[in-house]
Wavefront OBJ file of the C-alpha trace (Angstrom):
o trace
v 12.153 13.238 15.664
v 9.492 14.705 17.958
v 9.526 11.456 19.931
v 13.010 12.365 21.204
v 11.468 15.335 23.033
v 10.028 12.857 25.538
v 13.465 12.855 27.153
v 12.870 16.469 28.204
v 9.477 15.710 29.750
v 10.955 15.883 33.281
v 11.794 19.555 32.709
v 8.833 20.384 30.465
v 5.845 18.259 31.391
v 3.793 19.120 28.310
v 6.346 17.293 26.130
v 5.149 14.027 27.615
v 2.331 14.102 25.061
v 4.817 12.945 22.410
v 5.061 9.646 24.250
v 1.581 8.642 23.063
v 1.340 6.862 19.733
v -2.224 8.046 19.127
v -1.188 11.698 19.453
v 1.775 11.239 17.133
v -0.407 9.394 14.639
v -2.788 12.356 14.515
v 0.188 14.648 13.991
v 1.472 12.424 11.172
v -1.918 12.464 9.425
v -2.155 16.257 9.487
v 1.500 16.788 8.548
v 1.273 14.519 5.511
v -2.041 16.058 4.446
v -0.739 19.623 4.685
v 2.502 18.680 2.927
v 0.596 17.422 -0.115
v -1.686 20.467 -0.142
v 1.313 22.817 0.009
v 3.614 21.158 -2.508
v 1.200 19.146 -4.658
v 0.161 21.917 -7.067
v 3.746 22.889 -7.906
v 4.694 19.234 -8.446
v 1.741 18.702 -10.776
v 2.647 21.812 -12.747
v 6.275 20.729 -13.017
v 5.410 17.189 -14.097
v 2.921 18.444 -16.683
v 5.622 20.632 -18.251
v 8.274 17.910 -18.191
v 6.091 15.043 -19.389
v 4.264 16.852 -22.178
v 1.811 14.203 -23.388
v 1.565 12.693 -19.906
v 1.092 8.999 -19.143
v 0.573 6.761 -22.190
v -2.902 5.174 -22.203
v -3.634 1.630 -23.396
v -4.973 1.845 -26.939
v -7.046 -1.324 -26.526
v -9.050 0.204 -23.685
v -12.419 1.942 -23.803
v -12.321 4.862 -26.263
v -13.870 7.199 -23.706
v -11.144 6.228 -21.246
v -8.417 7.035 -23.783
v -9.863 10.446 -24.655
v -10.465 11.543 -21.055
v -7.144 10.364 -19.583
v -4.773 11.347 -22.383
v -2.324 14.086 -21.373
v -2.686 13.615 -17.610
v 0.752 13.613 -15.922
v 1.893 10.596 -13.930
v 4.423 9.972 -11.092
v 2.002 11.529 -8.591
v 3.242 8.910 -6.172
v 6.167 11.263 -5.575
v 3.946 13.611 -3.563
v 2.545 10.706 -1.562
v 5.970 9.269 -0.765
v 7.494 12.647 0.089
v 4.663 13.468 2.488
v 4.753 9.951 3.940
v 8.466 10.076 4.660
v 8.452 13.598 6.085
v 5.539 12.859 8.411
v 6.921 9.488 9.540
v 10.397 10.862 10.223
v 8.932 13.770 12.188
v 6.425 11.871 14.299
v 7.699 8.287 14.422
v 10.013 6.650 16.916
v 13.135 6.350 14.772
v 14.647 3.845 17.166
v 12.014 1.332 16.155
v 13.388 -1.105 13.524
v 9.959 -1.964 12.109
v 9.515 1.632 10.972
v 12.807 1.571 9.065
v 12.131 -1.790 7.411
v 8.719 -0.696 6.122
v 10.219 2.602 4.953
v 12.958 0.633 3.173
v 10.420 -1.502 1.295
v 8.278 1.522 0.460
v 11.189 3.570 -0.877
v 12.695 0.678 -2.830
v 9.407 -0.218 -4.496
v 8.799 3.466 -5.158
v 12.139 3.758 -6.961
v 11.342 0.695 -9.084
v 7.990 2.225 -9.981
v 9.592 5.609 -10.673
v 12.022 4.070 -13.127
v 9.183 2.192 -14.801
v 7.142 5.412 -15.096
v 10.150 7.263 -16.470
v 10.649 4.714 -19.240
v 6.959 4.837 -20.161
v 6.932 8.627 -20.388
v 10.307 8.918 -22.102
v 9.503 6.285 -24.740
v 5.780 7.084 -24.736
v 4.793 3.454 -24.375
v 2.655 1.493 -21.930
v 5.536 -0.947 -21.364
v 8.231 -0.151 -18.814
v 11.374 -2.160 -18.227
v 11.624 -5.965 -18.206
v 8.907 -7.571 -16.116
v 11.220 -10.389 -15.029
v 13.908 -7.992 -13.799
v 11.322 -5.868 -12.045
v 9.755 -8.849 -10.276
v 13.190 -10.177 -9.354
v 14.116 -6.876 -7.710
v 10.806 -6.772 -5.856
v 11.297 -10.289 -4.491
v 14.890 -9.541 -3.483
v 13.891 -6.419 -1.553
v 10.981 -8.218 0.076
v 13.203 -11.172 0.970
v 15.664 -8.866 2.732
v 12.824 -7.284 4.706
v 11.425 -10.678 5.722
v 14.818 -11.904 6.883
v 15.103 -8.850 9.137
v 11.587 -9.443 10.475
v 12.676 -12.951 11.453
v 15.758 -11.616 13.241
v 13.625 -9.211 15.284
v 11.439 -11.990 16.671
v 12.013 -15.351 18.253
v 11.776 -18.615 16.407
v 9.634 -20.567 15.843
v 7.024 -17.806 16.118
v 8.938 -15.394 13.854
v 8.944 -17.980 11.069
v 5.375 -19.159 11.612
v 2.173 -18.379 9.764
v -0.853 -17.420 11.868
v -4.317 -18.518 10.744
v -7.297 -16.102 10.938
v -10.132 -17.095 13.291
v -7.863 -19.563 15.169
v -6.094 -18.213 18.247
v -3.591 -21.024 18.849
v -2.959 -22.337 15.348
v 0.521 -21.699 13.989
v 2.191 -23.233 10.960
v 5.961 -23.143 11.293
v 7.360 -22.639 7.807
v 10.985 -22.363 8.853
v 13.282 -19.453 7.852
v 13.661 -20.281 4.156
v 10.003 -20.978 3.403
v 8.849 -18.036 5.487
v 11.152 -15.648 3.625
v 9.863 -17.003 0.304
v 6.242 -16.759 1.443
v 6.679 -13.269 2.924
v 8.443 -12.060 -0.217
v 5.534 -13.291 -2.339
v 3.067 -11.499 -0.053
v 4.922 -8.191 -0.307
v 5.632 -8.375 -4.037
v 2.130 -9.671 -4.748
v 0.577 -6.845 -2.758
v 2.638 -4.264 -4.622
v 1.641 -5.575 -8.032
v -2.009 -6.103 -7.076
v -2.365 -2.453 -6.060
v -0.531 -1.505 -9.251
v -3.115 -3.374 -11.335
v -5.977 -1.710 -9.443
v -4.729 1.776 -10.264
v -6.620 2.309 -13.495
v -9.410 4.814 -12.790
v -9.474 8.179 -11.011
v -9.476 7.575 -7.265
v -9.946 3.821 -7.643
v -6.729 2.660 -5.963
v -5.958 5.352 -3.389
v -9.160 5.041 -1.323
v -8.995 1.233 -0.916
v -5.303 1.655 -0.053
v -6.226 4.153 2.679
v -8.950 1.833 3.970
v -6.575 -1.131 4.100
v -3.825 1.002 5.637
v -6.106 2.327 8.382
v -7.213 -1.246 9.080
v -3.663 -2.524 9.363
v -2.681 0.500 11.406
v -5.258 -0.581 13.979
v -4.094 -4.204 13.769
v -0.464 -3.133 14.235
v -1.412 -1.079 17.290
v -3.359 -3.942 18.886
v -0.771 -6.606 18.033
v 2.011 -4.451 19.489
v 0.166 -3.710 22.746
v 0.463 -6.452 25.379
v -2.864 -5.784 27.084
v -4.930 -5.540 23.901
v -3.247 -8.564 22.344
v -3.948 -10.595 25.456
v -7.588 -9.466 25.634
v -8.226 -10.260 21.962
v -6.182 -13.471 22.198
v -4.036 -12.519 19.245
v -0.305 -13.063 19.011
v 1.764 -10.232 20.500
v 4.577 -8.803 18.351
v 6.649 -6.302 20.328
v 7.355 -2.994 18.613
v 4.825 -3.180 15.809
v 2.467 -0.659 17.413
v 4.777 2.108 16.142
v 3.671 1.252 12.605
v 0.419 3.044 13.437
v 2.288 6.326 12.955
v 3.462 5.200 9.516
v -0.062 4.142 8.600
v -1.418 7.491 9.776
v 1.098 9.323 7.617
v 0.081 7.193 4.620
v -3.609 7.907 5.182
v -2.910 11.643 5.431
v -0.800 11.616 2.275
v -3.495 9.570 0.520
v -6.210 12.048 1.472
v -4.111 14.892 0.098
v -3.448 12.997 -3.116
v -7.139 12.187 -3.533
v -7.830 15.924 -3.647
v -5.906 16.050 -6.927
v -6.751 12.532 -8.126
v -10.540 12.828 -7.758
v -12.389 12.712 -11.111
v -11.332 14.257 -13.368
v -7.812 13.522 -12.139
v -5.177 16.242 -12.359
v -2.473 13.596 -11.875
v -2.029 9.826 -11.685
v 0.002 8.163 -8.946
v 1.657 5.890 -11.506
v 3.743 2.858 -10.634
v 5.758 5.188 -8.392
v 2.865 5.325 -5.970
v 0.893 2.128 -6.516
v 3.862 -0.232 -6.308
v 5.241 1.533 -3.220
v 1.916 1.636 -1.368
v 1.129 -1.975 -2.145
v 4.597 -3.013 -1.015
v 4.161 -1.054 2.216
v 0.869 -2.835 2.930
v 2.463 -6.208 2.325
v 5.428 -5.397 4.563
v 3.146 -4.289 7.409
v 1.064 -7.455 7.070
v 4.185 -9.639 7.339
v 5.534 -7.593 10.271
v 2.341 -8.004 12.336
v 1.927 -11.682 11.378
v -1.392 -11.114 9.602
v -0.385 -12.070 6.084
v -3.571 -14.043 5.370
v -5.751 -11.251 6.744
v -4.258 -8.996 4.059
v -5.903 -11.235 1.465
v -9.237 -10.392 3.108
v -8.721 -6.688 3.823
v -7.070 -6.198 0.428
v -9.521 -8.519 -1.275
v -10.317 -5.900 -3.907
v -6.672 -5.890 -5.003
v -6.737 -9.699 -5.035
v -9.787 -9.695 -7.309
v -8.109 -7.296 -9.722
v -4.937 -9.408 -9.838
v -6.841 -12.689 -10.199
v -8.899 -11.239 -13.078
v -5.666 -10.606 -14.995
v -4.295 -14.072 -14.230
v -7.547 -15.763 -15.281
v -7.768 -13.670 -18.443
v -4.225 -14.481 -19.547
v -4.483 -18.175 -18.654
v -7.828 -18.575 -20.401
v -6.638 -16.876 -23.590
v -3.449 -18.940 -23.766
v -5.207 -22.237 -23.086
v -8.457 -21.790 -24.991
v -8.040 -18.678 -27.100
v -11.059 -17.169 -25.352
v -11.355 -14.335 -22.836
v -13.335 -14.613 -19.615
v -13.667 -10.837 -19.191
v -14.261 -8.203 -21.818
v -11.040 -6.637 -20.602
v -8.732 -7.066 -17.616
v -8.134 -5.887 -14.922
v -11.667 -6.192 -13.591
v -12.522 -2.474 -13.513
v -11.983 -2.266 -17.281
v -14.429 -5.149 -17.751
v -17.164 -3.030 -16.216
v -16.079 -0.030 -18.270
v -16.536 -2.120 -21.402
v -20.003 -3.096 -20.160
v -20.931 0.583 -20.114
v -20.727 1.385 -16.409
v -19.887 4.990 -15.620
v -16.426 5.507 -14.146
v -17.832 7.066 -10.972
v -20.159 4.079 -10.499
v -17.298 1.594 -10.746
v -15.069 3.584 -8.398
v -17.671 4.121 -5.666
v -18.891 0.520 -5.764
v -15.324 -0.745 -5.509
v -14.817 1.581 -2.517
v -17.866 0.019 -0.858
v -16.425 -3.443 -1.449
v -13.152 -2.302 0.130
v -14.959 -1.081 3.252
v -16.916 -4.343 3.628
v -13.745 -6.417 3.230
v -11.930 -4.286 5.804
v -14.732 -4.908 8.311
v -14.546 -8.649 7.650
v -10.785 -8.499 8.141
v -11.187 -6.702 11.454
v -13.663 -9.330 12.614
v -10.838 -11.891 12.556
v -9.374 -10.138 15.608
v -12.304 -11.110 17.822
v -13.904 -14.150 16.209
v -11.520 -16.840 17.408
l 1 2 3 4 5 6 7 8 9 10 11 12 13 14 15 16 17 18 19 20 21 22 23 24 25 26 27 28 29 30 31 32 33 34 35 36 37 38 39 40 41 42 43 44 45 46 47 48 49 50 51 52 53 54 55 56 57 58 59 60 61 62 63 64 65 66 67 68 69 70 71 72 73 74 75 76 77 78 79 80 81 82 83 84 85 86 87 88 89 90 91 92 93 94 95 96 97 98 99 100 101 102 103 104 105 106 107 108 109 110 111 112 113 114 115 116 117 118 119 120 121 122 123 124 125 126 127 128 129 130 131 132 133 134 135 136 137 138 139 140 141 142 143 144 145 146 147 148 149 150 151 152 153 154 155 156 157 158 159 160 161 162 163 164 165 166 167 168 169 170 171 172 173 174 175 176 177 178 179 180 181 182 183 184 185 186 187 188 189 190 191 192 193 194 195 196 197 198 199 200 201 202 203 204 205 206 207 208 209 210 211 212 213 214 215 216 217 218 219 220 221 222 223 224 225 226 227 228 229 230 231 232 233 234 235 236 237 238 239 240 241 242 243 244 245 246 247 248 249 250 251 252 253 254 255 256 257 258 259 260 261 262 263 264 265 266 267 268 269 270 271 272 273 274 275 276 277 278 279 280 281 282 283 284 285 286 287 288 289 290 291 292 293 294 295 296 297 298 299 300 301 302 303 304 305 306 307 308 309 310 311 312 313 314 315 316 317 318 319 320 321 322 323 324 325 326 327 328 329 330 331 332 333 334 335 336 337 338 339 340 341 342 343 344 345 346 347 348 349 350 351 352 353 354 355 356 357 358 359 360 361 362
């Protein structure tokens, strides 16, 4: 919205500042942060009244975990998404199609998560609606987004997979395979973040770290001069996603204020599924899908721990981990919650730095 004021810059020179993405990104960060601070407390109060017993906690988890978390309201992702959308719509260039596609994925995944959270709270169970239906909807939404991404670019580049550390290597998957691959990236990212969201502050900080990283990547990939200097593939228009990423970081910081141990609210599937989906969509848009596996390596580890646990138990009857996802394994080993959370944050930072190194080491 504010970007449209650039048209009046000839009459009012100071409005020219809205032309700069970096300025608008700063505005988006502060807007989202203030939005959560202003409306977060009332939302938490309202959700606590409406949900009563709060989010159901897995009974097979650590007893300390059950006692401490019981009664905490969920659906905190609503405050993140509201702040994210308000800030992006205010500060973003709404003529940019990449912004709308990522918003579409984020909102759609958020609605799926919201419905899942609603069923859990209403029925007071840890199971939401059918996993197959949920995954099918996620893949459908992601497939639509990927098909639009292809239409915005030029083939064969728009249907190709770029390889980290190699500046000229492209693997042309073709439209059908690329849509399938991109859909798996987006849906996988959403569910991986969802699995990571199990301790106070555990998911939101790595999400902010990964988002800030991909905000920088989007800015560089969408800027001709920087892309040429770094010898990375240029994707016109993606630099505007930096504003979206800034809004997400601001909303995440505000949410962390209320989610820090002991959490006053959980983001729930409403937030984790939406934020993970947004990360996946951005990665596909900027043609850095494989880099997401590095930057979001913590989410990958959490997801893989669940897959390995289930596969091992079905094949051998034995469990590899004391409990999955991975953070619960360390809880069962006696690690303090704060220790697990902070160490996982450190891992997220290291992985983000490795991911950023792929931009130069080619």
